[in-house]
C-alpha positions as CSV (number, residue, x, y, z in Angstrom):
1,M,43.1,43.8,0.2
2,L,44.7,40.4,1.0
3,K,44.1,41.1,4.8
4,K,40.4,42.1,4.2
5,L,39.7,38.8,2.1
6,T,41.5,36.8,5.0
7,I,38.9,38.1,7.5
8,T,36.0,37.7,5.1
9,L,37.0,33.9,4.8
10,T,37.3,33.7,8.4
11,L,33.8,35.2,9.2
12,L,32.4,32.7,6.3
13,A,34.2,29.6,7.9
14,N,32.5,30.6,11.2
15,P,28.6,31.0,10.4
16,L,27.8,31.4,14.2
17,L,29.6,34.7,14.3
18,F,27.0,35.7,12.0
19,T,24.2,34.6,14.0
20,F,25.5,36.6,17.2
21,G,25.7,39.7,14.7
22,I,29.4,39.8,14.9
23,H,31.0,41.6,11.9
24,S,33.8,43.2,13.9
25,P,37.1,41.4,12.9
26,A,38.5,42.1,16.2
27,I,35.8,40.3,18.0
28,A,35.8,37.6,15.5
29,R,39.4,37.0,16.0
30,K,38.8,36.8,19.6
31,I,35.8,34.3,19.7
32,I,37.9,32.2,17.3
33,A,41.0,32.4,19.3
34,Q,39.6,31.4,22.8
35,K,36.9,29.2,24.0
36,I,33.9,30.8,25.6
37,D,33.2,29.8,29.3
38,C,29.7,29.7,29.6
39,S,29.5,29.6,33.3
40,S,31.1,32.9,33.5
41,A,30.0,34.6,30.3
42,S,29.3,38.2,30.9
43,S,29.3,40.1,27.5
44,T,26.3,40.3,25.0
45,T,28.4,38.4,22.5
46,E,29.3,35.8,25.0
47,I,25.8,35.2,26.5
48,K,24.6,35.0,22.9
49,Y,26.8,32.3,22.1
50,C,26.0,30.4,25.3
51,S,22.3,30.6,24.9
52,L,22.6,29.1,21.4
53,K,25.0,26.6,22.6
54,N,22.5,25.5,25.5
55,Y,19.5,25.4,23.0
56,Q,21.5,23.2,20.5
57,E,22.3,20.8,23.1
58,A,18.7,20.6,24.3
59,D,17.7,20.1,20.7
60,A,20.1,17.2,20.5
61,K,18.7,15.4,23.5
62,L,15.3,15.6,22.2
63,N,16.3,14.3,18.8
64,Q,17.9,11.2,20.6
65,M,14.8,10.7,22.8
66,Y,12.5,11.1,19.7
67,Q,14.8,8.5,17.5
68,R,14.5,6.0,20.5
69,I,10.7,6.4,20.3
70,I,10.3,6.4,16.5
71,G,12.1,3.1,16.4
72,R,9.9,1.5,18.9
73,V,6.6,2.2,17.2
74,S,5.5,1.4,13.8
75,G,2.4,1.6,11.3
76,E,-0.3,4.3,12.0
77,Q,1.1,4.9,15.6
78,Q,4.5,5.9,14.0
79,K,2.8,8.2,11.3
80,I,0.8,10.0,14.2
81,L,4.0,10.7,16.1
82,I,5.8,12.1,13.1
83,T,2.9,14.4,12.4
84,A,2.8,15.3,15.9
85,Q,6.3,16.1,16.3
86,Q,6.2,18.3,13.0
87,A,3.2,20.1,14.3
88,W,5.1,20.7,17.8
89,I,8.1,22.1,16.0
90,K,6.0,24.7,14.5
91,F,4.1,25.4,17.7
92,R,7.4,25.7,19.4
93,D,8.9,28.2,17.1
94,R,5.7,30.4,16.6
95,N,5.2,30.4,20.5
96,C,8.7,31.8,21.0
97,N,8.3,34.4,18.2
98,F,5.1,35.5,20.3
99,E,6.9,35.4,23.9
100,T,9.9,37.6,22.6
101,Y,8.0,39.8,20.0
102,R,8.4,43.0,22.0
103,S,12.2,42.4,22.2
104,R,12.8,41.7,18.6
105,S,14.4,44.8,18.0
106,G,16.7,44.8,20.9
107,T,20.1,43.5,21.6
108,G,19.0,40.8,23.8
109,Y,16.2,39.4,21.4
110,E,18.4,36.2,20.3
111,I,19.3,35.6,23.9
112,F,15.4,35.7,25.0
113,R,14.5,33.5,21.9
114,N,17.1,30.9,22.4
115,G,16.2,30.6,26.2
116,C,12.5,30.1,25.1
117,L,13.5,27.5,22.5
118,E,15.8,25.7,25.2
119,R,12.8,25.7,27.6
120,L,10.3,24.2,25.3
121,T,12.6,21.6,23.9
122,E,13.4,20.3,27.4
123,Q,9.7,20.2,28.1
124,R,9.0,18.1,25.0
125,T,12.0,15.8,25.9
126,A,10.5,15.3,29.5
127,D,7.2,14.3,28.0
128,L,8.6,11.8,25.5
129,E,10.7,10.4,28.2
130,K,7.8,10.0,30.6
131,Y,5.9,8.2,27.7
132,L,8.6,5.9,27.1
133,S,9.0,5.1,30.7
134,L,5.0,4.5,31.2
135,Q,5.4,2.1,27.9
136,D,8.0,0.1,29.5
137,D,6.4,-0.1,32.8
138,F,3.0,-1.3,31.2
139,K,4.9,-3.8,28.9
140,E,6.8,-5.1,32.1
141,K,3.7,-5.4,34.0
142,R,1.7,-6.9,31.1
143,V,4.1,-9.8,30.2
144,S,5.2,-10.5,33.7
145,K,2.0,-12.0,34.7
146,L,2.6,-15.4,32.8
147,A,5.7,-16.0,31.1
148,V,5.2,-18.2,27.8
149,S,6.7,-21.2,29.5
150,Q,3.9,-21.1,32.0
151,L,1.1,-21.3,29.0
152,P,-0.9,-24.1,28.9
153,D,-0.3,-26.3,25.7
154,G,-2.0,-24.6,22.5
155,N,-1.7,-22.2,19.8
156,Y,-1.0,-18.6,20.3
157,R,-0.1,-15.3,18.8
158,Y,2.0,-12.7,20.2
159,V,2.8,-9.1,18.6
160,T,5.5,-6.3,18.9
161,A,2.6,-3.5,18.6
162,D,0.5,-2.3,21.7
163,L,-2.7,-4.3,20.9
164,P,-5.4,-5.3,23.3
165,P,-5.1,-8.6,24.8
166,P,-7.6,-11.4,24.7
167,P,-10.7,-11.5,24.9
168,D,-10.5,-8.6,22.3
169,I,-10.4,-9.5,18.8
170,I,-7.6,-8.3,16.8
171,K,-8.4,-8.5,13.0
172,D,-5.8,-8.6,10.2
173,N,-6.5,-5.0,9.1
174,D,-5.8,-4.0,12.7
175,L,-2.2,-5.9,12.3
176,V,-1.3,-4.2,9.3
177,K,-2.1,-0.7,10.8
178,A,-0.2,-1.3,14.0
179,G,2.7,-2.9,12.0
180,G,5.7,-4.4,13.7
181,Y,6.0,-8.3,13.9
182,Y,4.0,-11.1,15.2
183,F,4.8,-14.6,16.4
184,L,2.3,-17.2,15.6
185,F,3.3,-20.5,17.5
186,R,2.4,-23.9,18.8
187,K,3.5,-24.9,22.4
188,I,3.5,-28.5,23.5
189,G,5.4,-29.0,26.9
190,N,8.4,-26.8,26.7
191,K,8.7,-27.2,22.8
192,V,7.8,-24.1,20.7
193,T,7.2,-23.9,16.8
194,G,6.3,-21.1,15.0
195,I,6.5,-18.3,12.5
196,L,8.0,-14.7,13.0
197,H,6.5,-12.8,10.3
198,Q,7.1,-8.9,9.7
199,I,3.7,-7.6,9.2
200,D,2.7,-6.3,5.7
201,S,6.1,-7.8,4.2
202,E,7.5,-11.1,2.8
203,N,9.8,-11.6,5.8
204,N,9.1,-14.9,7.3
205,I,11.3,-17.2,9.5
206,C,10.1,-20.4,11.1
207,I,11.6,-21.2,14.4
208,T,11.8,-24.2,16.5
209,G,13.1,-24.8,19.9
210,R,12.8,-24.9,23.7
211,I,11.3,-22.2,25.7
212,N,12.8,-20.9,29.1
213,Q,10.8,-18.4,30.6
214,N,9.9,-16.1,27.5
215,Q,13.1,-17.1,25.4
216,I,13.3,-19.6,22.8
217,I,16.6,-21.3,21.9
218,G,16.7,-23.5,19.0
219,E,16.9,-23.3,15.0
220,A,15.2,-21.5,12.2
221,I,14.6,-21.7,8.5
222,E,13.8,-18.4,6.8
223,Y,11.6,-19.0,3.9
224,Y,12.1,-17.6,0.4
225,E,9.5,-17.6,-2.2
226,P,10.6,-17.8,-5.8
227,N,10.7,-14.7,-7.9
228,I,10.0,-12.6,-4.7
229,R,13.2,-12.5,-2.8
230,Q,16.7,-13.8,-3.6
231,P,18.0,-16.0,-0.5
232,R,20.2,-14.1,1.7
233,V,22.6,-15.4,4.6
234,L,23.1,-12.8,7.1
235,T,25.9,-14.6,8.8
236,T,28.0,-18.1,8.6
237,G,29.8,-17.3,11.6
238,S,29.4,-18.2,15.4
239,E,28.6,-14.6,16.4
240,F,24.9,-13.8,17.0
241,V,23.7,-11.0,14.7
242,I,20.0,-9.5,14.7
243,W,17.6,-10.9,12.4
244,D,14.7,-8.3,12.6
245,N,14.9,-4.3,13.0
246,E,13.4,-4.4,16.5
247,G,16.3,-6.7,17.9
248,K,13.9,-9.4,19.1
249,L,15.7,-12.3,17.1
250,K,19.4,-13.3,17.0
251,V,20.7,-15.7,14.6
252,R,24.1,-17.3,13.6
253,N,25.7,-20.2,11.7
254,G,23.7,-19.7,8.7
255,R,23.7,-21.6,5.2
256,K,21.6,-22.0,2.1
257,V,19.3,-25.0,2.0
258,G,17.7,-25.3,-1.3
259,R,15.8,-21.8,-1.7
260,D,15.9,-21.1,1.8
261,V,18.3,-20.2,4.4
262,K,18.8,-22.3,7.9
263,Y,20.3,-21.0,11.0
264,S,21.5,-23.7,13.3
265,D,21.4,-21.3,16.4
266,V,18.5,-18.8,17.1
267,N,17.5,-16.8,20.2
268,L,13.9,-15.2,20.1
269,N,13.0,-13.2,23.1
270,L,9.2,-12.9,23.5
271,K,9.3,-10.8,26.9
272,L,8.3,-7.7,25.2
273,F,5.8,-9.3,22.9
274,N,2.1,-8.6,23.8
275,P,-0.5,-11.7,23.4
276,I,-3.5,-11.4,21.3
277,N,-6.3,-13.7,20.1
278,A,-4.8,-16.7,18.4
279,G,-6.7,-15.8,15.1
280,S,-7.9,-18.4,12.5
281,Q,-4.4,-19.2,11.3
282,I,-2.9,-22.5,12.4
283,P,0.9,-22.5,13.4
284,P,3.2,-25.1,11.8
285,R,3.7,-28.3,13.2
286,S,7.4,-28.4,12.1
287,C,9.8,-25.9,10.0
288,R,10.0,-28.1,6.9
289,R,8.9,-27.3,3.7
């Protein structure tokens, strides 16, 4: 009785064994005791194991690529991607059910289905990877034409979302749908002063500094309105930390000043921001209340 209980617990501790249809204690002990070499798998049990392993590895790579893209889009575009991915998962599973329908009662059914899942998953990963590559190329070409330091003096508005450049007119509701951040700034010579704002939120930080190509190095004051947000100093130390969730602004040496937070050193990278029409808002002349 004790021996039978031990075998049952071993099987419960290894749910993959049930996936393979392995109920024999002898086979279970063999698989637990030795690592299967998928390069030389020959038995049905080993091939089942390896087919599932290959699919799981492909699925992990797809998830990594998906997370990279979901972190770079926002607003309506992010919602569309989530819906598309959910629909694709349903398509993949049902398509593989269709492809392997005639083998569903055979010993090779799981092998064929895992192979189908792996193939479609790899195709989806390649599609997302291509999208990401095209977006990076597009952004590089778009922002490489004219660095911020080369712009004539004036007022400008840059965004992290993919929106049409001037002369197209971007309205406030377009910004809310797109999400992300915008930087409304004034450039005079090599000096820039502006507000970095997270769209549809209360996160605002005023930045002033010198521009070098597309990089602003200076200081900043994060504004906190009474009864809305409590002041929070991200860092008081000399190591830079990221202020925004897109990694564009780095801050250090922070301290509370009244109801706001001042960072004596900041670094804002505008390289992958996109220029849009300046709009009707006027950038600040300084970062003082």
